[in-house]
C-alpha positions in Angstrom: -45.6 33.1 24.5 -42.3 32.5 26.2 -39.6 31.2 23.8 -37.5 28.2 24.7 -34.2 28.9 26.6 -32.0 27.7 23.8 -33.6 30.0 21.3 -33.2 32.9 23.7 -29.6 31.8 24.1 -29.1 31.9 20.3 -30.7 35.3 20.1 -28.5 36.6 22.9 -25.5 35.4 21.1 -26.5 36.6 17.7 -22.9 37.1 16.4 -22.1 33.4 17.3 -25.2 32.2 15.6 -24.5 34.2 12.4 -21.0 32.9 12.3 -22.2 29.4 12.8 -24.8 29.7 10.0 -22.1 31.2 7.8 -19.8 28.2 8.4 -22.6 25.7 7.7 -23.6 27.5 4.5 -19.9 27.4 3.4 -19.8 23.6 4.1 -23.1 23.0 2.3 -22.0 25.1 -0.6 -18.8 23.2 -1.0 -20.6 19.8 -0.9 -23.3 20.9 -3.4 -21.5 23.3 -5.7 -18.0 21.8 -5.9 -18.6 18.1 -5.2 -22.2 18.1 -6.4 -22.9 15.5 -3.7 -26.0 15.3 -1.5 -24.3 12.3 0.0 -21.4 14.5 1.3 -23.9 17.1 2.5 -25.8 14.4 4.3 -22.7 13.1 6.0 -21.6 16.6 7.0 -25.0 17.3 8.6 -24.9 14.0 10.4 -21.4 14.9 11.8 -22.7 18.3 12.8 -25.6 16.8 14.7 -23.3 14.4 16.6 -21.0 17.4 17.4 -23.9 19.4 18.7 -25.1 16.5 20.8 -21.6 16.1 22.4 -20.5 19.7 22.7 -23.8 21.4 23.2 -22.6 24.5 21.3 -23.7 25.5 17.8 -20.7 27.7 16.9 -18.1 25.3 18.2 -19.7 22.4 16.5 -20.0 24.3 13.2 -16.4 25.4 13.5 -15.3 21.8 14.2 -17.2 20.5 11.2 -15.6 23.2 9.0 -12.2 22.2 10.3 -12.9 18.5 9.5 -14.0 19.3 6.0 -11.1 21.6 5.3 -8.6 19.2 6.7 -10.0 16.2 4.7 -10.0 18.2 1.5 -6.5 19.7 2.0 -4.9 16.4 3.0 -6.6 14.6 0.1 -5.3 17.2 -2.3 -1.7 16.9 -0.9 -1.9 13.1 -1.0 -3.1 13.2 -4.6 -0.4 15.6 -5.5 2.2 13.1 -4.2 0.7 9.8 -5.0 -2.1 10.3 -7.5 -4.4 8.5 -5.0 -7.4 9.8 -3.2 -7.5 10.0 0.6 -9.1 7.0 2.4 -10.4 7.0 5.9 -8.2 4.0 6.7 -5.2 6.3 6.2 -6.0 7.5 9.7 -5.3 4.0 11.0 -2.2 3.7 8.9 -0.7 7.1 10.1 -1.5 6.2 13.7 1.2 3.6 13.4 4.2 5.1 15.2 6.8 3.6 12.9 4.9 5.0 9.9 5.0 8.5 11.6 8.8 8.2 12.1 9.2 7.2 8.4 7.0 10.2 7.2 8.9 12.5 9.6 12.1 11.5 7.9 10.8 11.3 4.3 8.1 14.0 4.2 9.0 16.2 7.1 7.6 19.5 5.8 4.2 17.9 5.3 4.3 16.3 8.8 5.2 19.6 10.4 2.3 21.2 8.6 0.0 18.4 9.8 1.0 18.5 13.4 1.0 22.4 13.5 -2.5 22.5 11.9 -3.9 19.9 14.3 -2.5 21.8 17.3 -3.9 25.1 16.0 -7.3 23.6 15.3 -7.5 22.1 18.8 -6.4 25.4 20.4 -8.9 27.4 18.4 -11.8 25.1 19.2 -10.9 25.1 22.9 -10.8 28.9 22.9 -14.1 29.3 21.0 -15.8 26.7 23.2 -14.9 28.6 26.4 -16.6 31.7 25.0 -19.3 30.2 23.0 -22.8 31.2 24.3 -24.8 29.5 21.5 -25.9 26.8 23.9 -28.0 23.9 22.6 -29.8 21.7 25.2 -29.2 17.9 25.0 -32.9 17.2 24.1 -32.6 19.6 21.1 -29.3 17.9 20.2 -31.1 14.6 19.9 -33.7 16.2 17.7 -31.0 17.7 15.4 -29.4 14.2 15.3 -32.7 12.7 14.2 -33.2 15.3 11.5 -29.6 14.9 10.3 -30.0 11.1 10.1 -33.2 11.4 8.2 -31.6 13.9 5.7 -28.6 11.6 5.3 -30.5 8.5 4.5 -33.1 10.3 2.4 -30.5 12.1 0.3 -28.4 9.0 -0.2 -31.4 6.8 -1.1 -33.1 9.3 -3.3 -30.0 9.8 -5.5 -28.9 6.1 -5.3 -25.5 7.5 -4.2 -23.8 5.5 -1.4 -20.7 5.8 -3.7 -17.9 3.3 -3.4 -14.4 4.6 -2.7 -12.5 5.2 -6.0 -8.7 5.4 -5.8 -8.4 7.4 -8.9 -11.4 9.8 -8.4 -9.7 12.9 -6.9 -12.2 15.6 -7.8 -14.7 14.7 -5.0 -12.3 14.6 -2.0 -15.0 14.8 0.7 -17.4 12.3 -1.0 -14.5 9.8 -1.5 -13.5 10.1 2.2 -17.1 9.6 3.5 -17.6 6.7 1.1 -14.5 5.0 2.5 -15.9 5.0 6.1 -17.9 1.9 5.5 -14.8 0.0 4.4 -12.8 1.2 7.3 -15.5 0.2 9.8 -15.4 -3.2 8.2 -11.9 -3.7 9.7 -13.3 -3.2 13.2 -16.3 -5.4 12.4 -13.9 -8.2 11.2 -15.8 -8.4 7.9 -15.2 -11.1 5.4 -12.9 -10.5 2.4 -12.4 -12.5 -0.9 -16.1 -12.9 -1.3 -16.1 -16.0 0.9 -18.7 -16.7 3.6 -18.4 -19.1 6.5 -20.9 -21.6 5.0 -19.0 -22.1 1.8 -18.4 -25.8 1.0 -15.5 -26.6 -1.3 -13.0 -29.4 -1.7 -10.0 -28.4 0.5 -6.4 -28.2 -0.6 -4.1 -30.8 0.9 -1.9 -29.5 3.7 1.5 -31.1 3.0 5.0 -31.1 4.4 7.9 -30.3 2.1 10.1 -33.3 1.5 13.2 -31.6 0.1 15.4 -34.2 -1.5 18.1 -32.4 -3.6 20.6 -29.7 -2.8 18.4 -26.7 -3.3 19.8 -23.2 -3.8 19.9 -20.4 -1.2 17.3 -17.9 -2.3 17.8 -14.1 -2.4 14.7 -11.9 -3.1 15.3 -8.2 -3.7 12.4 -5.9 -3.4 13.6 -3.0 -5.7 12.1 0.2 -4.6 10.3 2.1 -7.5 12.2 0.2 -10.2 10.8 -0.5 -13.6 12.3 -0.9 -17.1 12.6 2.6 -18.6 12.2 1.0 -22.1 8.4 0.8 -21.3 8.1 4.4 -22.3 9.4 5.5 -25.7 9.6 9.1 -24.5 12.3 8.3 -22.0 15.9 8.8 -23.2 18.4 7.0 -21.0 21.7 5.0 -20.9 20.8 1.7 -22.5 23.6 -0.1 -20.8 21.2 -0.7 -17.8 18.8 -2.7 -19.9 20.4 -6.2 -19.2 19.8 -5.6 -15.5 16.0 -6.0 -16.1 16.4 -9.3 -18.0 16.4 -12.8 -16.6 18.8 -15.7 -17.1 16.9 -16.6 -20.3 17.8 -13.2 -21.8 14.2 -12.0 -21.9 12.4 -9.1 -20.2 9.5 -10.4 -18.0 6.9 -7.8 -17.0 5.2 -7.8 -13.6 1.8 -6.2 -13.0 1.6 -4.8 -9.5 -1.4 -3.2 -7.7 -0.1 0.1 -6.6 1.5 3.2 -8.2 4.0 5.7 -6.8 3.9 4.3 -3.3 2.6 1.4 -1.2 5.5 -1.0 -1.2 3.9 -3.1 1.5 1.0 -3.9 -0.9 3.4 -5.6 -3.3 5.2 -7.3 -0.5 1.9 -8.7 0.8 0.9 -10.2 -2.6 4.4 -11.7 -3.2 4.3 -13.6 0.1 0.6 -14.4 0.4 -0.1 -15.2 -3.2 -3.2 -13.2 -2.9 -4.4 -9.9 -4.5 -4.9 -6.7 -2.4 -7.9 -5.9 -4.7 -10.0 -8.2 -2.5 -9.7 -5.5 0.3 -11.1 -2.6 -1.7 -10.3 0.8 -0.3 -8.7 -0.7 2.9 -6.1 -2.6 0.9 -3.4 -0.5 2.5 -4.3 -2.4 5.7 -4.0 -5.8 4.1 -1.0 -6.9 6.2 -2.6 -5.9 9.4 -5.9 -7.5 8.5 -4.4 -10.8 7.5 -1.8 -11.2 10.2 -2.2 -14.7 11.6 -4.8 -15.7 9.0 -2.5 -17.3 6.3 -1.3 -20.9 6.2 0.0 -21.0 2.7 2.5 -18.2 2.2 5.8 -18.4 0.4 7.9 -18.3 3.5 5.8 -20.8 5.4 6.4 -23.3 2.7 10.1 -22.4 2.6 10.3 -23.0 6.4 8.6 -26.4 5.9 11.4 -27.1 3.3 14.1 -26.4 6.0 14.9 -22.8 5.0 15.8 -20.1 7.5 14.0 -16.9 6.6 15.5 -13.4 7.2 14.6 -9.9 6.1 16.8 -6.8 5.9 14.6 -3.8 5.9 15.2 0.0 5.6 12.2 0.6 7.8 11.5 0.1 11.5 10.1 -3.3 12.1 6.6 -2.0 12.9 6.3 0.1 9.7 2.9 -0.3 8.0 2.3 -3.3 10.4 4.6 -5.4 8.2 6.8 -6.7 11.0 3.9 -8.6 12.7 2.7 -9.8 9.4 6.1 -11.2 8.3 6.7 -12.9 11.6 3.3 -14.5 11.3 4.2 -16.1 8.0 7.5 -17.7 9.0 10.2 -15.1 9.2 12.9 -16.1 11.7 14.6 -12.7 11.9 13.8 -9.2 10.8 16.8 -7.0 10.7 15.3 -3.5 10.5 16.7 0.0 10.2 17.8 0.2 13.8 19.5 -3.2 13.8 21.4 -2.3 10.7 22.5 1.1 12.2 21.2 2.9 9.2 21.3 6.7 9.5 18.6 7.4 6.9 15.6 5.6 5.3 17.2 5.6 1.9 20.8 4.3 2.2 22.6 3.2 -0.9 21.6 -0.3 -2.1 25.1 -1.4 -1.4 24.6 -0.7 2.3 21.8 -3.3 2.5 23.6 -5.7 0.2 26.8 -5.6 2.4 24.7 -6.2 5.5 23.1 -9.2 3.8 26.6 -10.6 2.9 27.6 -10.3 6.6 24.4 -12.1 7.7 25.0 -14.9 5.2 28.5 -15.4 6.4 27.2 -15.8 10.0 24.5 -18.2 8.9 26.6 -20.4 6.8 29.2 -20.6 9.5 26.7 -21.8 12.1 24.1 -23.7 10.1 23.7 -26.2 7.2 20.1 -25.0 6.5 19.5 -23.2 3.2 18.9 -19.5 3.6 16.1 -17.3 2.2 17.2 -13.6 2.3 14.7 -10.9 1.6 16.2 -7.5 1.0 14.4 -4.2 0.5 16.1 -1.2 -1.1 15.3 2.5 -1.0 17.7 4.6 -2.9 15.3 5.0 -5.8 12.5 6.3 -3.6 11.2 9.8 -4.0 11.7 12.7 -3.5 13.8 13.4 -6.6 14.3 17.1 -6.2 17.9 16.7 -5.0 21.0 14.9 -6.2 21.4 11.6 -4.5 25.1 10.6 -3.9 26.4 13.6 -5.9 29.9 12.2 -5.7 28.9 9.4 -8.1 29.2 9.9 -11.8 26.3 8.1 -13.3 24.1 8.7 -16.3 20.6 10.1 -16.0 18.1 10.7 -18.8 15.3 12.9 -20.1 11.6 12.7 -20.9 9.0 15.4 -21.8 6.2 15.8 -19.2 8.2 13.8 -16.6 9.8 16.2 -14.0 12.8 14.9 -12.1 13.2 11.9 -14.4 16.9 12.7 -14.8 17.5 12.3 -11.0 15.3 9.1 -10.9 17.3 7.6 -13.7 20.6 8.5 -12.0 19.4 6.5 -9.0 18.4 3.6 -11.3 22.0 3.6 -12.6 23.3 3.5 -9.0 21.0 0.6 -8.2 22.2 -1.4 -11.2 25.8 -0.7 -10.3 25.3 -1.8 -6.7 23.4 -4.9 -7.7 26.2 -6.0 -10.1 28.8 -5.4 -7.3 26.6 -7.5 -5.0 26.5 -10.5 -7.4 30.3 -10.3 -7.8 30.8 -10.2 -4.0 28.5 -13.3 -3.6 30.6 -15.2 -6.1 33.8 -14.3 -4.4 32.5 -14.8 -0.8 30.7 -18.1 -1.3 32.4 -19.8 -4.3 30.7 -23.2 -3.7 27.3 -22.0 -2.7 24.2 -22.2 -5.0 22.1 -19.1 -5.3 18.8 -18.2 -7.0 18.4 -14.5 -7.0 15.0 -12.9 -7.7 14.7 -9.1 -8.0 11.6 -7.2 -9.0 10.1 -3.7 -9.0 7.5 -3.0 -6.4 5.8 -0.1 -8.3 6.7 2.7 -10.7 7.9 6.0 -9.4 5.6 9.0 -9.2 7.6 10.8 -11.9 6.0 8.5 -14.5 2.5 9.6 -13.7 2.0 11.8 -16.8 3.7 9.3 -19.1 1.4 6.5 -17.9 -1.7 8.7 -18.3 -0.8 9.7 -21.8 0.0 6.1 -22.7 -3.2 4.5 -21.3 -5.6 3.1 -23.9 -7.9 1.2 -21.6 -10.8 2.4 -19.4 -9.6 -0.1 -16.8 -7.1 1.7 -14.7 -5.5 -1.6 -13.6 -4.6 -2.2 -17.2 -2.5 1.0 -17.3 1.1 0.8 -18.2 1.7 2.6 -14.9 1.2 -0.7 -13.1 3.9 -2.5 -14.9 7.3 -3.2 -13.5 9.5 -6.3 -14.0 10.9 -9.4 -12.4 14.2 -11.1 -13.1 16.0 -14.2 -12.0 19.8 -14.6 -11.8 21.7 -17.7 -10.7 25.1 -18.6 -9.2 26.3 -22.2 -9.5 22.7 -23.2 -10.2 20.7 -24.1 -13.3 17.1 -22.8 -13.2 14.2 -24.3 -15.1 12.5 -22.3 -17.8 10.4 -19.3 -16.8 6.7 -19.0 -17.5 5.9 -17.9 -21.1 3.3 -15.2 -20.2 4.3 -11.8 -21.4 2.9 -10.1 -18.2 2.5 -11.8 -14.8 0.3 -10.5 -12.0 2.0 -10.0 -8.7 0.2 -12.8 -6.7 1.9 -15.4 -8.9 5.5 -14.3 -8.2 6.0 -16.3 -5.0 4.9 -19.5 -6.7 7.2 -18.9 -9.6 10.1 -18.4 -7.2 9.3 -21.8 -5.6 9.2 -23.4 -9.1 12.5 -21.8 -10.1 14.1 -23.1 -6.9 13.0 -26.7 -8.0 11.4 -27.2 -4.6 8.6 -29.7 -4.1 5.3 -27.8 -4.8 2.4 -28.2 -2.5 -1.1 -28.4 -4.0 -1.8 -24.7 -3.4 1.4 -23.6 -5.3 0.7 -26.1 -8.1 -2.9 -24.7 -8.3 -1.6 -21.2 -8.6 0.8 -22.1 -11.4 -2.1 -23.8 -13.2 -4.1 -20.6 -12.8 -1.2 -18.7 -14.2 -1.6 -20.7 -17.4 -5.4 -20.7 -17.4 -5.7 -16.9 -16.9 -2.7 -16.0 -19.1 -0.9 -14.2 -16.2 -4.0 -12.4 -14.7 -5.3 -13.0 -11.2 -8.0 -10.6 -9.9 -9.0 -9.7 -13.4 -8.7 -13.2 -14.8 -11.4 -13.6 -17.5 -12.3 -16.9 -15.9 -13.2 -15.3 -12.5 -14.8 -18.5 -11.2 -11.4 -20.3 -11.3 -9.9 -17.7 -8.9 -13.0 -17.8 -6.6 -12.9 -21.6 -6.5 -9.2 -21.6 -5.6 -9.6 -19.1 -2.8 -12.6 -21.1 -1.4 -10.5 -24.2 -1.4 -7.8 -22.4 0.6 -10.5 -21.3 3.0 -12.0 -24.8 3.4 -8.6 -26.2 4.3 -7.8 -23.4 6.8 -4.9 -22.0 4.7 -6.9 -18.8 4.4 -9.0 -17.3 7.1 -11.4 -14.6 6.0 -12.6 -13.4 9.4 
């Protein structure tokens, strides 16, 4: 009996077929032996079937699959090495942002060179193999393979009840984690609902009010301190104790802030400060929270400040489009974003004094032309990794030591520089604007990667979000202004910080802000993990009912 043409083709190209089978065995072996995941094997077979259907070549498709698997695993290992976070498929969307690529090129150039070179090599190799590949698979056979692959995928996943959720801290199953994250990433394109709210929810809305500012309110300065936290959190760290007062507020106390990211992801903290919401609601795609929620908020910190007559400006070390933050910030009431280019910064991590001096210059221009109060948001970067070189070597500043924390000395040097620059900034404010009132809020956006081992050894809870590694600080200072008492909670979750700032500025509070401050008391500082979860859910449903929060 005459054999089908595609089988004759495979027999004629025996070397290609053997090579293809070898690659497939290697991929299957990795999925089953190393990740112990039929789910990953099922996904890989499904991708192979799609590649065969599109390319019509068994060897090229097998090689492409092997390249995908190897790339995902390698990039996940590198990401985990840097950030202690697993690779998520939405990272592809994030890195497609041109300003993010420019930042990574400046900050992690050796990794970006390796990424670009590897991508070019893989494309060239696949093109060369495709031109010589004789393992032809007809389209009808491709559809049959796709059907088999789909059946295996759904059967394997169902039989083992896998369909795993993406786990930020699970880094031993790189491929499984990546495949599991695909459902969350496709949810962005499908405009899925977040916060557990459906369109048919019925709740009492929150009143949409206008701010009737009656007294002479302070100008507000909010400083997003990169990678800053109180070193006193870890007993293992030895450091210059003269920096401790920097972390304390006007009341003389240290106030701890629980953030939702570790080692990186400044834009996640930024999102929660301004939105009053938790990025936990977005699951594995929380890195895309600013992009997802652009144009969907009506109750942000800066929108209320604008209603109170404030002019809102930002001074950023990044290009405006970085991590989609520029569009997000403009959608919530920022009047001007003075980015890296506008400030004529030569690097991404200028001294804090560079941004502070630029802020002083902007304030002088504003106060000369306008009687409106000013909200100035400043991001710093000097304390950002990497820490394998001496920053500002001409400066004599104390460092520190800690066992199991490589590069902690250099990190603590930079903290010392940050404290020095902040104190000089406050002195300059007093001298430049002797009659102006200022409320200054500075806070740490996340801990640096160098505390990873310390946080792991200090953790006593099975809940990773309760880890000491998610604690930073917030502090208020004043100039010519008397602030009210701060909340009494020992630790405050990041979504409350914007509402606390409004309270400290003695501004009229709308119902949403008053409700958040009530939740702060009811939940003892917790938000997403508040023991009274229904209170948080009801509050978010009320925001939705009013239109202050759009979930689609």
